[in-house]
N, C-alpha and C positions, 0 to 999 in steps of 0.2 A: 132643670138647670144644667148649664153648660159647665163642663170640668175640663181640665187639661192636664196630662201626664208628660213631664219633662223629659226631654231628649236623653237617650241612654248613649253611653259611650260607643256599645256596639255597632250603633249606626254610622259611626265613622267609616266603617267598611265601604260604605258607598263613595267616599271621598278617595278611595284607593283604587277604584276600579277604571281602568280604560282599556277598551277591546281591541283586538287585533282582527283583520279580516277574514271572511270565511274563504277557506282553501288556502289561507296562507301557511307558512312553515313557522310561525313565530310562537307555537306553542311551548310552554315551560314544562320541562320534566319535574314530577315530584317524587322525592325520595320517600320510600314507605308509605305510598299513596295508599295501600289498603286501609290503613288507620284512619283515614280522614273520611269526613262526610263529603257526599258530592258537591255541597255548596262550597266546602273549602277546596275541592280540588278545582272547582270553576274558579274561585278566587285566586288560587295559585296559577290558573292559565292566563291570568290579565296582568300586565304590568302595573306597577302602582304609580300613582300620581296623585299629587294634591288637587283639592278641589279649588276651583277658581272662585276668589270673593266676589261679592256682588251680582246682581241680576238674578236671572233665574237659574244660571248655571250653578251656584252655590248650593242649591237644594235637590239636585238632579244627577251629580257625580261628575266626571271629568269630560272633557270636551269629546272624547271618542266614543263615549259609552251610550249605544242607542238602546236603552233599558224601558223605555216608555213611549208612548204616542208622540210623535214629532220629535224624538231624540232626546239629547242631554239638556237642551234648553227648553225643550218643549214648544220650539219656535220653528222647527224644520231646518236648522242649520248645523253644519259639520265643518270643521277645519281640516278635514282629511283632503289629500290630493291625489292624483293619478287615477281619477276614476275613470271607468268607461265612457266613450263618448258614441261610439256606433255598436249596434247589435242587432240581431234578429233571430228568429226561431233557429236558424242553423249556423249562427255566427256568435263568438264570444260569450257562449254560456257554458259557465264551470260545471252547472248541474241544474236539474228541474225534478222536482218530487211532487208527484201525484197528491192532491189533497183528497180526502175521504168525502169532503162535502164543501159546499161553497162557504164564503164568508167575505164581509166588508172591512174587518180589522186589518191591521199591519202587523207584521212580524216583529218582535224584539229580540235582541241579541244580549247574551251573557256568557263570559268564559267561551266555552268551545260549544255553547249551545244556541239553537235559534227556538223560540216558542212562537205559537200561531194558534189562532182558534178557528174553528169552522163549525157547521152544524148539519145534522143528518136526519133522515126519518119522516120529514114534513116539510112541505112547501119548497123542495128543491127542484131548481131549474131542470127542464127536460126530463123531470121523473114525474109524471101525473099521479094524482092519487096520494097515498100515505095518510097517516092519523096522527093527531096531536098525542096520542098515547106513545107513538114511536120517536117523538121529537127528542133528540139529544144534542148538547152542545159540547164540543170536543176542546181540550187543551192538549196539543201536541209538542213533543220535544223532538227536535232536530239536530243531526250532528252537522256542525258548520263546515268541516271539510269534505264531506262527501254527500251531504244532502239525505242521508239515512235517517229513518224514524227510529228514534230511540224508546218512545213510548207514546201512547195515546190514551188519555183519560176521558172516557165519556161521561156526562153529567145528564140525568134524565130531567127534562123540564117540569117545573112546577106549573099545574094547568089550573083553569084554562088559560091559553095564551092566544092571541090574535089570530084570526083565520088566515089572514094574510099579511105580510109586511111589505110595503112598498118600496121597491128599488133594491133593498139590501138585505133583506132576511133575517135571521136571528143571531148573527154572530158579528156584531159591527164594533165592538169594544176591543181596543187594543189592550194585550195585558201589560202590567207593571213587574218590573223583577228585581230583586236585591240577592245579596248572599244568602239569604236563608229561604227565600219562598217566593212562588210566582203567584200573582195576584190576577184574578180574572172578574169582570162583571158581566153576569147573565141576566139583567134585567130583573124581573120579578123571581126568577129562581134564586137570585142572590148574589153576593160578592163572596168569592170562595179562594182561599189560599192553599196552594199545594207545595210541598216541597220539592227539591229539585229530582227526587226519585219518582215523583208522581204520586205520592202519598197525599190525601186531603187532610189540612192542618185544622182548618175551621172553615165556617160557611155564616155568613151573616146576612139578615133579610133588612133590606133598605126600602120596602113598600111592595105593594101587590097591584098597582096600576099598570094598564097596557096602555099601547097606543098603535094606531095604524101605522105611523113611522118607525115604530120598534124603539130599542135603546140604541145609543150610539156613543155617548160620553165615554172615556177611558180614565181609569183609576189613576191617581198621582200620589206618590210617596213624598211626605214631608215628616222629617224627624220621625218620631215614634207613630206618626199618623198614616192612613191612608186616606186621601180625600176622594169623594165619590159625588159626583153629580147625578142625583137620583130624582131629577125634574120630572120624567115620565112616570116613576114608580110611587113618589110621594111628595112632589113638587118641594124637594128639600136638598140642600148640600150637606152630606153626612160625613164626619170624620170617625174613622175607626181606629182602634188600637191596633196596628199592623202586626201584633204577636197573638193577639187574642182573637180579634174580630168584634170585640165589644164596642158599643157606640160611646164616643167621648164628646161629641158635640153634634149638634143639627141645627141648621138654619133653614126656615122656611121661607116660602115665597119665591121659589126658584121655579119660574113659570115659562114654559115652551122653550126649553134650552136643552139644545142636543150637543153643544160644545163641551170641551174638556177644560177644566179650570187650569189657570196659570198662576203660579205664585211669583211675586216680582218683589224687588227692592224699591220701596216708594221714594219719591222726592225727600220726604221727611225723615228718612232712614230705617222707618220699621218696614216690616213684611207685610203684605197684603196678597189674599188669594181673590183673583178677578174671574168672573164669570158673567157671560152675556145673557140676558133673559129677554123676554117679551118686553119691548120698551124701554129697558134699562140695562146699563152696565152696572154689576154691584160688586163692592169690594168687601172682605170680610178680613178679620184677623185670624190668621190659621191657627193660632194657638188655642183660641177659645170659641170661635164662631160668632163673636160679636161684629154686626154689621158697622162698618166704618163710614162708608158713602156710597151714594147712588147718584147716577148720571142717565138724564132722560138721553136716549138715542134718536129719536123721530123715526126710527126704523120700525114699521108697522107689522112686520112678519115675525115668525118664529125665527130664533136665533141658533144657526148650525155652525159656521166658522168660528175656530178659536182664535182668541186675541193674541196678539204679539205686543211686545213692550220694548222700549229702549231709553235708558236714561230717566225712567220713571214716567214716561208717557205711553199711555196704552192705546193701542190702534184696533179698531174693530171693524168688520165688514159684516154685511148681512141683508138680507132681504133681495125680493124680486122687483122692486119699483119703488119710486120716491128716493129718499135718503137711503144710501145703502154702504157708507161707510163714515167713519168719525173717528177723532182723536181727543183724548181727555187726560189732563195731569193728574197723577196720583196723589195720595197724601192728604187729601182733604176730609172732611167731615160734614156729615148729612147730606143733603141735596146740593150737589156742586154744579148743576148745569149751568148756571148762569156766572159762575167764577172760574171753573177747571176745564170746561168743554172749549177746546181751540178750534175746531173747524168740524164741518160736515160736508158731505159730497154726495152726488146721486150715481157715482160710479163704484161699484163692489162686487158683491158675489154672494149667491145664497147658500153655497155648500162648502166651496173650497176656501182654505185660509192662506193668507198671504206670508211673505218672508219680508225680514227689515235687512238692508244693507246701505251703510254709507249714506244715511239720510234720505233713503228711498224706500218706498213700499213695491213689492211686485207681487202680483198675483194673475190667474187666469179666471175668467168668468166661467161659471159652471155650465151655461147654456148657451152662450152667445158666441163662443170660440174667439173670444178677443182676450190678448194680453195686455196687462196694464203696468205701467210705472208710474208713481205719484211721488211728489215730494212730501215728505213726511210731516215738515214743519207748517203746510198749508193745504195739503191735499190735492194742490194743483197737478194734472196729468201732465207727465213728460212724454209719455208715447202711450197710443191706444192702438194696437195693430190686431187685424183680423188674421188668424192662423189658418190656414187651409187645411181642412178635414179634421179640424180640432174636436168637433162632436160635443159630447157631454163630458165635462171634468168634474168628477167627485173628490178625487183624491187631492191632498192639499200639497202645495209646492214645496219643493226641496232645495236648498241652497247649499252647494258644496263645490270646491274647485274652480271657482269662477265662473260656475253655471247654475241655471236653475232648470230643474227637472220638473215637467208638468206631464203626468200620465192621464190620459183619457179613459173612458170606460171601454172602448174598444181594445185596449193593450197598446196604444200608440203613445209614444214617450216624445215629447217636443224638448229639445236640449237649447236652451237660450241663454245667451250671453248675460252674465250679472253686471249690467252696466246700464246708464240711463239711456244709451240708445239701443233699439230693438236690433237684434241679429240672431236669427235663428241658425244655429250652429249644425243641428242634426234632426232627422225624424226616424225613429225607430220602431219597427213593428214586432209585437208579439201577440198576435191574434190566434187564439186557440179556441174560437168559438165559445168563449164564456165572457163574463164580464169582469172589470178590473176596477174595484171600488176601493181598495185599500191604498195607502200612500207609499210611495217608495221608501226605502230604507239604506242608509248609507252603512256599509260594513266594511270598515278597512278600506281597501283600494277597490271594493267592489260594491254592488247594487243588489237589493233584494227586492224583488217585486213580485206581489201574489196576484193571483186571478181567481176565479171559483174552481178552477182545475188543477192548478199547479202553483208551486212557489219555485220561483227563478232565481239563481244565483248568477249575476252578470258580472263578466270579467273574468281574468285569467290569474 
């Protein structure tokens, strides 16, 4: 039976947090700080702001808080300005911090901390051998100003695991963070909550299955709940109580879905949690897990890109061939394919997620080295531009300061003007002989980019 626990006033802290940039001088001094918890000090280090009503932003904090995968809206958008345009290994790097192991997750930022995951001990690139018995996943806390590691908590893997994970390894899920805890998803090892001192608070099991592509979806905070796409582990979408880790509801039938759920305000006014699965987009009531509607995608592949939404319209990419993108109107009931699906297109991406701006969708194909802009109302292409030396792009697009940042797996970032006419503004190299699979993060007027070897803070 599905149950739901009502939102508590304490979670209004999320609406009060907006972050300053790494390396900036905006820290807030706290009197008698010794009597405060780390979480309270982190809250004090962030200026207060009211949560914006409507859209996904009302569920994820203020516009400057990058405390989850793809930032405050869950759609890769920031309203920060003054971000860096040019950089290299020798230019415009505030600091870089060695990682103890590789990872495909993205960093998150809260107060004066950065949190990031990685793994060690087994199936590490350029380190042949190793045993599953030595496999550990790490949650690392880093000082935003200096890049110094504050603490590193290792979690031993629940075995057996896959003998190998294609492309991205054993740490692909981005943490979520609030004033009390940092939440990580480590596949069959479970969902784990740590406090800001690095102490484990709880651990929850969401399934025991594994897959050759590994786990990749990131947890999402919603009210009292932590939403977890456990498609790989149990073919389900699971809602946990964020304070205790206890299961509140579980929705089954989540097949071949590696994307992160998105909570939206539907056209009808209700809230919906959206997830793309093999063959369908599905919408659930985030309060109790009731399925609200489904829409056939005509995409015949597993689904990796996370959806974006605007004004109640959901936009989805996915697949390697055939139909590769579509738009569907939210707020329906049952199978809405014939009534709410607005368009489909053969242009899309199999891995990277898009951004939305001023009636247009922007993305870069993960394999073809092509940047796209399409009209959101019809799916019609505005441009289709091949980008020199684009290679593979697994990270998701980031939109900020009138620019779109596309990061490829070699560490090359293409900065493109955020407008319907293609203009390449800069190409920046951070090649360190490892792979770049995580997505860039906006941190004040700086960017955070992680590779398998380093976390870079870009900008002064």
